[in-house]
N, C-alpha and C positions, 0 to 999 in steps of 0.2 A: 715439894709437897711430900715426897716419899722419903725424905732425909737420905739422900744418896750416900752420904758419909757413913750413916748408921748401917745401911745395907751392905756397903763394901766391907766395913769392919766385921760384921757378922759372918760374911762369907769367908774372910781371911781366918777368923778365929775357928770356924768350923773345919777348915782345911788343916790348920795347925794341930788341933786336938785329935783329928783322925790320924794324922801322921805320927802323933805321940802314942797311938795305939788305944785310945779310949773308944768305947763302943759308940756306934752311930747315935743311939738314943741320947747318951750323955752329951755327945758333941752337939747334937741338935738343940738340946735344952740350953747348953752353955751359949751357943750362937744366938738363940732367941733372947737370952738375957743380955748379951752384948748389944743386940739390935734395939731392944727396949730401952736399955740404959743410955744409948747414944742418941735418943730422940725419936726412935721408931714408934714409941708408944703413941705419938700423936696420930700417925697414920692408922695404927690399930684401933684407936678410939674412933676415928672417922669410919672405918670399916664396920665396927660394931653398931654404930648409930645409923648408918645409911645403907647397909647391905640389903635389907629387906626392900627399902624404897627403890634402890637402884636395880635390883633384880626384877621387880615388877615393871619398872620403866623399860628395862631391856626386853622383857616379854612383850610389852605393847609395841615396841619398835620392831621387833622381829615379826610379830603377827601382822602388822600393817604392811611391812615390806613383802611378806609372803603373799598376802592377798593381792597387792598391787602387781607382783610378778605374775601371779596366776591370770589376772585379768589382761595384762599386757600380752602374754603369750597366746591367750585365746582371742585376741583382737577385739576385746570388749570396749564399750564406751559407757558413759553414764546412762544414756537411754537403753542400751542393751542390758545393763545391770538392773535397771528399773523394770524392764520387761520380765525378768526372772522373778522379781518380787510380786508382780501382778499375777503371774501364773500360779504362784504359791498361795496367795491370799487375796483373790479378786474382790471379795465382798467385804473385806475389813475396811474400816474407816481410815482413809489416808489423810485428808485435810478437813478441818472444821473451821468455819469462819465465826469467831465468837461475836462479832458485831451483828451478823444477820441470822446466825443459827444454822446456816447452810452447811450441809455435810456432803463430802465427796468420798466415795469409795475408791479403792485403787483402780478398779475397772473403769470407773467414770473418768478419773484423771487420765487414764491411758487413752480412752476414747476421745476426750477433748484435745489432748496433745496430738493424737493421730490426725484429727481434723485440721489442726493448725498446720501440721507438716504437709498434708495433702493439698490444702488450700494454697499455701505459698509456692509450692512447686507448680501447681496449676496456673498461678498468676505469672509465672515466668522467672521467679527467683531461683537462684542456683546455689549449690553447696559453696560455702565460703563467703556468701553475701552477708552483710551486717544489717540487722534490723534493730532499731532503738525501741526500747520498751519503757514507757513512762506512765505508770499507774500505781495506785496505792496497793498495799499488801493485802491480797486476797487470793483464793485458790486459782483464779484465772491467771494471775501473775506467774505462778509456777507452771501452769499448763502452757502458757505462751512460750516461755524460754525453753521449756522441755520439748515442745513440739517443733520449734525452730531447730533445736539440736538434733532431733530425729531426722530432719531434712538436711542436716549438715550445715545449717546456717548458724550464725553467731549473733547472740543478742547483746546489745549495749544497754546495760541496766542503769537508767538515769535516776538520779536523786530527785524525789518528788518535791523537794524544797527549792530546787533551782528555778530561777526566774531570769528573764531578760538576757543580759550579756553572758553570765555563766551557762545558762541553758543553751543559748545559741552556740557558744564555744564548744560545749560537750557534744552537741549534735554534729557540729562541723568537723571536729577532730575524730569522731567515731568512724567517719566514712560510710554512714548508714545510707542504704538505698530506700528504706521505708521507716516510718515512725508509727508505732502503735501506742496510743494514749488513752487513758481512761476519761470518761465523760467529765469526771471531777477535775481534770487537768486542762479542760478546753480553754479556759481563760488564759492560762499560762502559755499554751501553744499559740493562741491568737496573738499574744504580745510579740512573739518572735517570728511569726509567719513571714513577714517581709524580709527577714534575714536568712531564710532557708532557701536552698536551691529549688528551682521549679521542678526538678526531676525527682525530688523526694516525695514518695507516695505516702499519704497519711491515712491511717485507719483509727476509728474511734470505737473503743470497747466499753460496754456497760451503759448505764443510763446517761442521757444527755443532760447537761446543765442548762441554766436559763439562757445561755448564749445560743442554744440549738446547735445544729450541725454546722461546722465550719466549712468555708468554701474549699473545694477540691479535696474533700474528705469522704472516705468510704466508711459505712457502718459495718463493723467487723462481725457482730453477732449473727446477723442474717446470713452472711456469707459462710460462717462456720456451720450453721444449721444445715446448709445445703451440701457441705463438703463430706467426703467419705470419712468414716471413723475406723476404717480397716487399716491394719499396719501397712506401711509402704511396701510395694511389691519389690522395689530395689533399694536396699539400704546403702547410704553413702559410705564410701571407703574411708572411714575415719578411725583413728586409734586413740589410745590414752594420752599421747603426747600432742594431740591436735587441740586447737582452740575450742573452748566450750562457750564462753561469754566474756564480757568485759565488766569489771566493777570499778567505779570511780572512787578515787581517794576522797576523804572527807573534806578536803579543801580548807584545813585549819590554817595553812600558811600560804594560801594563794589559790589560783584556779585549779579545779580538780584535774587529776591525771587518770587516764584509762589504764587500769592494771589488767594484764592478760591472765585469764584463768583457763588452764588446759584441763582436760578431763582427769588426768592423774592428780592434779592439785586439788580439784574438788573432792575426789575420793579420799586423798590423804588427809585433808582437814577434817572431813566428816568422820573418817575411820579413827583418827587419833582421839577425837572427842568421845566417840562411842566406847572404845576399849579403855581409855585412860580413866573414865569415870564409871565403868562397868554398867553401861546402859543395857537394858534387856528389851526383847521384842514386845513385852507386855507394857512397857513404859508409855506414858502419854506425856508429850512435851508441849509446854506452853511457850509460844514464840510471839512476843509482842514487839519484836525488833523490825526495823525496815528490811524489806526483802531485796532492796538494791544494795545491801551491805552483806559482807561475807559472813558475819556472825549469824544473822537471821536466815540467809538463803543457803549457806553451806553447813555451818555447825548445826543449825536448827532443821531446816527442810531436808538437809542431807540424810538425817536419821530416818525420814520417811522414804525417800527415794532409794536408798541403798540398803537399809536394814528393816524397813517395813513398820516403823513405829507410826502411831497416830500423832499428828502435829496439829495443835490448836493455834490458829492465827488470829491476831487482832491487829488491824491496820495501824493503830496508833496506841502507844502505851498510855494506860490510864491507872494512876496510883489508887484511885478509889475503887476501881473494878478488878484490880489485879487478883486479889485473893478470892473474890467471889467467882471469877472465871475458873480459877484453879479448883475450887470446890465443885462447881457445876459440872465440869468436864473430867473430874477425877485425875487431875494432872499429878504426875509424880516427879517431873523434872521441869524446872523453869530456867529461862535465860535472862541475863541482865547485861547491861553494858553502860559504860560511863557513869552517870549520876543516878541511875534508876534506883539503886538500893537506898540512896540518901533520900530520894523522893518518897519512897515507901515508908521510911522511918519518920518523915514529917507528918504522915497521916495520923489522925487521932487514933488512939488504941481502941480496937473493937474486939468483941468476943469471937467473931467469926474468923479473925485473922490466923487462928491456930487450929481451925477445924479441917484444914486441907490434908492431903496425903503426900505433899512435896517432901522428898528426901534429899534432893540435889538441886543446887542453884549453880549454873555454869555460865561463865562469862569473863569479861575483863573490865578493870577500872574500879573495883571495889576498894575504897580507901581503907587502909589498915586501921584507922582511928574508929571506924564504925563496924568493922568485921564482926567482932564478938557480939556487939549490941544487936546486929541484924540476926545472927544465928539464934541468940537467946530469946529475943522478942518473938520471932516468927516460928521458932521450932524447926528450922531447917538443919538437918544433921550434917550435911557436907557442902562445902563451898568448893566449886571447881574453877578456881581462878586460873586463867592462862594468859600467856603473852603471845601476840602474833599479829601480823598485818596480812592483808589479802595476798600480797606478792612475796612475802618474806620466806626465807628458807631456814630460819632459826627459831621457829616456834618452840615454846616450852610450856609445861603444864604443872600445876600444883596438884599432885595426885594423892597426897596424904593429909591435906588439910592444914598445913603449916600456916599459922595466922600471918597475914601480911605478904606472903610470898606469892609471886606470879609463876613460879616454876623452879626447876633445878637443872643442874648439869652434874653428872657423876664426878666425884673427886677420885673414885677408884678406877673408873674406866673412861677418862675424859675424851679419848679419841674415838669412841664408838659413835658419838654424835658430835661432829666437829664444829662446835660453836665456841665463842670465847668473848670475854670482855677485854678490850684493849684500851690503852691510855690515849687520851686526846687532849689537845689544848682546849680547855673548857670555855674559853672566850670565842675561839674560831671554829671549834670542833674538828680541827685538823689532826690527822693521825700522827702520833709520836712514834719515832722509829729508833732502833738500836744501831750499833756500829755496822751491822750486817745489812741494814736497810729493811729489816723486818719490823712489824708492829710489836709493841711491848705489851705482853699480857699483864693484866692486873692481878694483884694478890688479893687474898680475902680481905674484905672491908674497904677496898679501893673502888671508887666509882669508875665506870668505863663504858665505852660504846660497845653495844652488842653486835657481833659480826658472825656470819655463817659462811663456811667454806663452800664454794660453788663447784658442783659436778653435774654437768648437764645430762650425763648418762644415768644419773641416780635420781629417781622421782622424788626422793625425800630431800635432796640437796640442790635440785635445779632451781634456777632463777629465770623466770620467763619475762620479767620486766613489764614495760609499759608499751603502749602503741607508739609513743614518742621515743625514738632512739636516743635523743639527747637526755631525756629524763632517765632512761635506763642506764646510760653510761655514768651518770652522776651517782648512782647507787652501788657502783662496783669499784673496789680497790684491788690492787695487785700486790703480790709479795707480802701477804699478811701473815699466814701461818708458815709458809716456806717460799723460797725464791720462785717467782714466776707463777704462783697460784693466783686465783681470783676469789674474792669474798664479797658477800652482800653486806652493805652498810645499813643497819636498821634505822639510824638517826636517833635512837633512844639510849639514854644513859641509865644503866642498872648497876646494882652493887650485889656482890655475892658474899655470903658468909663462909665460915670455915667448913661447913658441912655441904656446901654446894647449892644451898637455897638462894634464889635470886629475888631481888626486890626492885620494883620499878622506882627510879629516881626522878627522871625528867625527860621530856621530849627535847630533841635538838633545838637549841636556841631559847629554851625556857629558863634554864639556870642563868643567873646573871651575877656579876661580881660587884660588891659594894663594901667599901672600907676594908679591902683586903680579904674579904670573906666571900665564899660562894653561897648564894641564897637559892634554895630550892623552892620554886613557885608551888610545886605540888604540896610540899610540907606546909607552907604558909596558908595556902588555900584550905587545907584540911583543918588547921587550927582555927582560922577565922570562921569557917562554915560551922564548925562545932560550937564555937562560942555564941554564934548568932542563930542557933536553932536550926541547923542544916540549910541555911540560906545559900543561894547561888553566889559564888565569889570567883572572880578572875584576878589573878595576881601576875604582874609582868614588870619588867624593868623599863625605865624611861631615862633619857639622857637629860641632864641638867648642864647647860653650857658652862664651861669653865670648871667643872667638877669631874674628877676622875671616877670611872665606873658608871654604873646605872643605879638610880634610886628606885626603890620598890614602890609600886602603885597598885592599889587594890580597887577594883570596880565591884561594888556590892549592890545586889538587888534590894531596893528599899521602896516598894511601890506605894506605901502609905506614909512615907516620910516620918517613920517612927524611930529611926536609928539615931542614937546620941553618940557621935564620934568620940567624945572624951570619956564617956563611961566605958566604951569599948576599949579605949587605950589603957585605962586602968587595969582591965583584965589582961590585955595583951602583954603588959609588962611582967605579968606573972608566968607567962607560958612561952614567950618568944624571946630569943636573944636580941639585944639592942640592934644589931645590924640587920636582922630579919624583919623588924617592924616596918610596915609600910610608911613611907614618907608622904605619899600623896593618896588621897581617897577620892573616889568618884561614886556618888550615890545616884542610881538610875532605876527606872521602873522595872527593868528586867535585864538579865545578862544573856547575851546571845549564845545559843548553843547550836551545834551542827545537828543534822538529822539523826546522828548516832549518840546524842547526849554528851558530846564533848564541848567544853567551854571554848567559845570562839573569841580569840584575842586580837586578831589582825587589825581590825578597825580601831579597837581601843588603844593599841600601841601606837598606831599612826596618829591618833588625835591627842595622845599624851595628856598634859595638864593645862592645855591652852583653852581658856574660856571661850575663845572665838570659834572653837571647833564643836562646842556642845552647849546645850542649855542645862545640862545636869549640874547638880551641886558638886563643887570641887573644894577640897581642903588640903592644907599642907601642915606637916608636923613641925611646930616650933619647939625645938628641943630645949631652948633656954627657958621657955615658960612651961614646958611639959604638957602641952595639949595641942589639938588641931585647931587651925584658924581657917576661916573661909578664904577661898582664892577666887575673887571675883574680877580682878583686874587683868587685862591683857599683859602677859609677862614681857615688859620692855627691859632694857639694860639695867635700870635701877632695881626693878623688882627681882630680876635674876640674881643680882648681887646679894639682895636681901635673902632670897631663897637659899643661895649658896652658903650664906653665913648662918642662917637660922636652922636650916634642915640638915646641914652637912657639917656641923660643928662636931667636936670630939664627943664621943658617946661613952 
């Protein structure tokens, strides 16, 4: 990167000219000329273009590190930090429920969480016990896990979309001694009650549903009204490296895993978002994301608990109400995730959509193809796209608005934040290593797996993993940067340009190989969605017996059966390379998404193009005729040979 030959040549020339008796200034100018002429100009160009960005990023890194060090030395925790915010501004609005209009001040949130802490200690629960929380996003959700944390207990935050087996699995693996569920979740809890241990104590919060109170369930609200709202007389001996709560992965590739969130991780994630995007105490943040997810509960709610911002909650994202809420509550910052921005663009244009005061939209998953359209249509000045998972130690952030980028790593000072893209076998995602056994770093423009060097003594680089030790070990590789070290494997493929900007390419297993070419599902999904008016699309690879590689298949939401596959194919030929055009189509009423608006592909991949597995319309691309044909027959040997010849011929 730094052209070592050029640097060495310039040093040698500087020494020679000095020995010949030339003044230092002349020698330095000559040496600079040699350096630039020998290729050093490339590094100087990078310095000129990125120094301002890198210096700001370095200042954010230092600021977060110093804040964390101060809290660690003082023995603080997230509840203790929140307590200081309450003392500073007790009557300021902390949380607003956009659905009901209910407003909680900081002192009210503090009192509610104190009641939770006192109640559960009175009931015999002890520091270190796990309590599962299963209710929709509203102020009580925050008060519950915060109150449990005040008592030294750990909340397991359950995805409200879980049902039956996945719900029972998450409850069982959490080790929870109690379950707090919202009245709206009573039916889901009733479905799994028979699979839960008899020792699990159940509490119901909020209004009861039509099912009424479930057997062996306590009503939580009356108990909290009787509990003391005073701070605990004896604060549990917890620190920043202790467990705060558990957040479950989205489950896009299987059953969810419980990721461990310690106090320092919560602080670090919220602090990076705050400083990287220059949030201010006067900002009002609109958070319509699930609170069982790190984006909504840490990046969003963390601004309230740590920095004293007002956060407006909506339990479920609504594209039609989004901008109305922002106007009503004078929001200046909004959050997005997954496909939210695309859903907003699908809404009819309205005059009110630009009357808001929003200056910043922060989140991840904004497709580059609609980035500028979103900012121009809605008048949002800054996009704060970032990359990161709940458990990862290699988060990055786009701090200067580079279109399409999810963050950067300095090319000038790459070792300040030790993350790297490394080469992998794109079919197996196995790490590729050099003769010394170390991972091979990618050059600019080469896609690679994002990894972060682990240092458990550094709160910015530690990896706390999952409740499952086997799941934790699968995310760690050794001898990555240097012999004997450990690194976190993100599972995601990114690419970095020559200036250090990084761009999301694909999740592990999403890229597939077809006719000798790598097909990016993310890219194909973006093209198809744009062609079809921001329709939900899932693209994945399927195996055709007897054919090398995987053929592309696209599942497209077509609830009113209006899509003409062949008209779409005519447009696809103009914008997608032949190898990237889907061979199979599946038209279905809706494409499944996770609770965090990520496309869910596991079931679709399993069912493939077999009509026995689905009643949805299926098509295959007959390249000889140049159009899609219906696939209504169960694929026996004869049909598979036909598919192999018709859809896999030379392109």
